[in-house]
C-alpha positions, -999 to +999 in steps of 0.1 A: -087+167-099-069+146-077-087+117-090-078+124-123-043+125-114-047+089-099-062+077-130-036+090-155-009+074-128-026+040-125-030+039-165+007+051-169+015+021-143-003-004-166+013+006-200+049+010-189+074-019-194+100-001-174+100-014-139+118+019-126+093+042-140+066+018-125+081+022-091+084+058-094+047+064-107+035+041-076+052+063-052+035+094-067+002+076-066+007+071-031+013+108-025-018+117-045-039+092-026-023+110+006-035+141-007-069+128-012-070+114+024-063+151+036-089+166+014-113+141+029-102+153+064-084+119+073-050+131+083-041+102+101-047+079+070-031+105+049+001+103+072+001+065+071-002+064+032+024+087+027+050+072+051+038+034+040+030+037+005+050+069-009+081+059+014+087+023+025+071+004-001+089+026-027+122+020-010+115-016-007+103-019-047+138-002-055+155-024-036+142-053-055+148-038-088+187-035-076+182-074-075+165-081-105+159-065-138+143-032-145+124-046-174+090-064-175+090-095-198+068-094-226+035-118-219+038-151-237+005-158-256-012-155-225-051-144-228-051-107-215-088-107-215-093-127-185-074-105-160-092-076-173-125-094-170-115-100-132-107-065-124-138-052-140-160-077-122-142-070-088-148-031-095-182-037-105-189-055-070-171-031-051-193-004-066-224-022-057-215-025-023-212+013-017-248+018-035-262+016+003-240+036+019-250+071+034-235+103+013-204+120+024-209+141+051-245+130+060-248+142+097-279+113+100-254+084+089-251+059+117-214+067+123-225+099+137-251+087+160-232+060+173-199+066+191-185+098+175-205+119+198-192+103+230-156+103+217-159+140+209-177+149+242-157+126+263-123+122+247-102+147+264-117+138+299-111+100+294-076+101+278-062+136+289-053+141+251-068+170+233-067+158+199-098+135+195-080+115+167-050+110+187-071+097+216-090+072+196-058+057+179-037+060+209-059+054+239-089+036+228-079+016+200-043+015+215-042-023+210-053-024+178-028+002+168-002-019+185-014-050+165-012-031+131+025-021+139+034-058+147+020-067+114+037-040+097+072-049+115+066-086+107+063-079+071+093-056+070+113-082+085+101-112+064+110-088+032+143-081+047+150-117+052+140-128+017+161-098+004+190-109+024+191-146+015+224-154-002+221-166-039+232-198-051+265-195-068+269-210-101+301-229-107+319-223-137+335-253-154+362-242-179+368-269-207+349-294-187+373-294-157+363-286-122+374-255-105+392-277-078+368-261-053+343-277-034+306-272-033 
């Protein structure tokens, strides 16, 4: 059911020309994705998707729309089939890449045979954190998580700097006369 809703949101975003509506559908898409991650027992990923995709990204896109127009320009005689072919080819390659993966929940999958048993058995003793997911993210992968936060922080600062840049003022000349103000 969630996948059906995601497909409807994606088709809706492709069909609309009103960018405000596209931003709203994008936020809904992110929240539906978070629900899908919860259904797959990936609550930490769901939390991140809801916060970043449904929250921060939506706010940044709305801020961008406040500085620009809310309508998409119609295509100017470009071939529309080439982007479609690129997307279909990329999707086919991604699906081909998943054919060798073990079935969902397969207890004999390699991931369940390597470090997962050790984390489940020793995480609380080694980290003093009772939740295994929190122990992995905050302790075993602490530097990795800190690096991810640094990347997100840097990207956010970059976006704020781009949005905060002063725009060039266009001088209005009345009847060929200079307004008497310096440049």
